[in-house]
C-alpha positions as CSV (number, residue, x, y, z in Angstrom):
1,M,-66.8,-119.1,-104.1
2,P,-66.2,-122.1,-106.5
3,G,-68.4,-124.8,-105.0
4,V,-71.6,-125.6,-103.1
5,S,-71.5,-126.8,-99.5
6,D,-73.0,-130.2,-99.0
7,S,-74.1,-130.6,-95.4
8,S,-74.6,-134.4,-95.8
9,K,-70.9,-134.8,-96.4
10,G,-69.8,-132.9,-93.3
11,G,-69.8,-129.4,-94.8
12,K,-67.4,-130.3,-97.7
13,V,-67.5,-128.2,-100.8
14,K,-68.7,-130.0,-104.0
15,P,-67.1,-128.9,-107.3
16,E,-69.3,-127.3,-109.9
17,S,-68.2,-128.9,-113.2
18,A,-69.6,-132.3,-114.1
19,T,-66.2,-134.1,-114.4
20,D,-65.1,-132.6,-111.1
21,R,-68.4,-133.7,-109.6
22,A,-67.9,-137.3,-111.0
23,S,-64.4,-137.5,-109.6
24,W,-65.6,-136.0,-106.3
25,S,-68.4,-138.5,-106.1
26,M,-66.0,-141.4,-106.9
27,A,-63.5,-140.2,-104.4
28,T,-66.2,-139.8,-101.7
29,R,-67.5,-143.3,-102.4
30,L,-63.9,-144.7,-102.2
31,L,-63.3,-142.8,-99.0
32,D,-66.6,-144.1,-97.5
33,E,-65.8,-147.6,-98.6
34,K,-62.3,-147.4,-97.0
35,N,-63.9,-146.0,-93.8
36,K,-66.4,-148.9,-93.8
37,Q,-63.6,-151.4,-94.2
38,A,-61.6,-149.8,-91.5
39,N,-64.6,-149.9,-89.2
40,K,-65.2,-153.5,-90.0
41,L,-61.6,-154.4,-89.3
42,Q,-61.6,-152.4,-86.1
43,V,-64.9,-154.0,-85.0
44,G,-63.7,-157.4,-86.1
45,G,-60.5,-156.9,-84.1
46,F,-62.5,-155.9,-81.0
47,K,-64.7,-159.0,-81.5
48,D,-61.6,-161.2,-81.7
49,Q,-60.2,-159.5,-78.5
50,I,-63.6,-159.9,-76.8
51,E,-63.7,-163.6,-77.8
52,G,-60.2,-164.1,-76.6
53,L,-61.0,-162.5,-73.3
54,N,-64.1,-164.5,-72.9
55,K,-62.1,-167.7,-73.5
56,H,-59.6,-166.5,-70.9
57,V,-62.3,-165.8,-68.4
58,K,-63.8,-169.3,-69.0
59,G,-60.4,-170.8,-68.4
60,L,-60.0,-168.9,-65.2
61,E,-63.5,-169.9,-64.1
62,M,-62.6,-173.6,-64.7
63,E,-59.3,-173.1,-62.8
64,V,-61.3,-171.5,-59.9
65,K,-63.7,-174.4,-60.0
66,H,-60.9,-177.0,-59.9
67,L,-59.2,-175.1,-57.0
68,K,-62.4,-175.1,-55.0
69,E,-62.8,-178.8,-55.6
70,Y,-59.2,-179.4,-54.6
71,K,-59.7,-177.2,-51.5
72,Q,-62.9,-179.1,-50.6
73,D,-61.1,-182.5,-51.1
74,K,-58.2,-181.3,-48.9
75,Q,-60.6,-180.1,-46.3
76,T,-62.4,-183.4,-46.3
77,R,-59.2,-185.3,-46.0
78,Y,-58.1,-183.0,-43.2
79,T,-61.4,-183.6,-41.4
80,E,-61.0,-187.4,-41.8
81,L,-57.4,-187.2,-40.4
82,E,-58.5,-185.0,-37.6
83,N,-61.3,-187.5,-36.7
84,K,-58.8,-190.4,-36.8
85,Y,-56.4,-188.4,-34.6
86,C,-59.2,-187.8,-32.0
87,D,-60.2,-191.5,-32.0
88,L,-56.6,-192.5,-31.6
89,N,-56.1,-190.0,-28.8
90,V,-59.2,-191.3,-27.0
91,K,-57.9,-194.9,-27.3
92,Y,-54.5,-193.8,-26.1
93,R,-56.0,-192.1,-23.0
94,D,-58.0,-195.3,-22.3
95,L,-54.9,-197.5,-22.6
96,E,-53.0,-195.1,-20.5
97,K,-55.6,-195.3,-17.8
98,K,-55.6,-199.1,-17.9
99,Y,-51.8,-199.1,-17.8
100,K,-51.8,-196.8,-14.8
101,A,-54.4,-199.0,-13.1
102,L,-52.3,-202.1,-13.7
103,V,-49.1,-200.4,-12.4
104,E,-51.0,-199.1,-9.4
105,A,-52.5,-202.5,-8.6
106,K,-49.1,-204.2,-9.0
107,N,-47.4,-201.7,-6.7
108,K,-50.2,-201.7,-4.2
109,N,-51.0,-205.3,-3.9
110,N,-48.0,-206.9,-5.5
111,Y,-50.2,-208.7,-8.0
112,C,-48.8,-209.6,-11.3
113,P,-50.7,-208.4,-14.4
114,Q,-51.9,-211.9,-15.2
115,R,-54.1,-211.9,-12.0
116,I,-55.9,-208.7,-13.1
117,A,-58.9,-209.4,-15.3
118,V,-61.5,-207.1,-16.8
119,C,-65.2,-208.1,-16.7
120,P,-67.5,-207.4,-19.6
121,S,-68.8,-204.3,-17.9
122,G,-65.3,-202.8,-17.9
123,H,-64.5,-203.2,-14.2
124,Q,-61.2,-204.7,-13.1
125,Y,-61.1,-207.4,-10.5
126,Y,-58.3,-209.5,-9.1
127,Y,-58.2,-213.2,-8.6
128,H,-55.7,-215.5,-6.9
């Protein structure tokens, strides 16, 4: 068998002559260096991908934050409009009641609306 097994190099066989061993050693170093460079490039590529993904995630988080703020603003605006609607609806009902009372009084007593007054407590009274 023309060589000695070197378990530190993955069971590869080392040549026996000095020149062959020197070339073997140089080839092994070059191969190790190339592997290190390839690993660095691969790790660097992964780091770049991870950084890119982290930036993308941060962008998505900001977008979610803005959408939540937008939703909250719209919800607030909706609530304001709903409250205004309720207030107007109450005012409408009050006016409708007053109108019906005026029409009823006019039809019942033949009074014109100018003769119907409202006292500060909200009660209606008629005068001649």
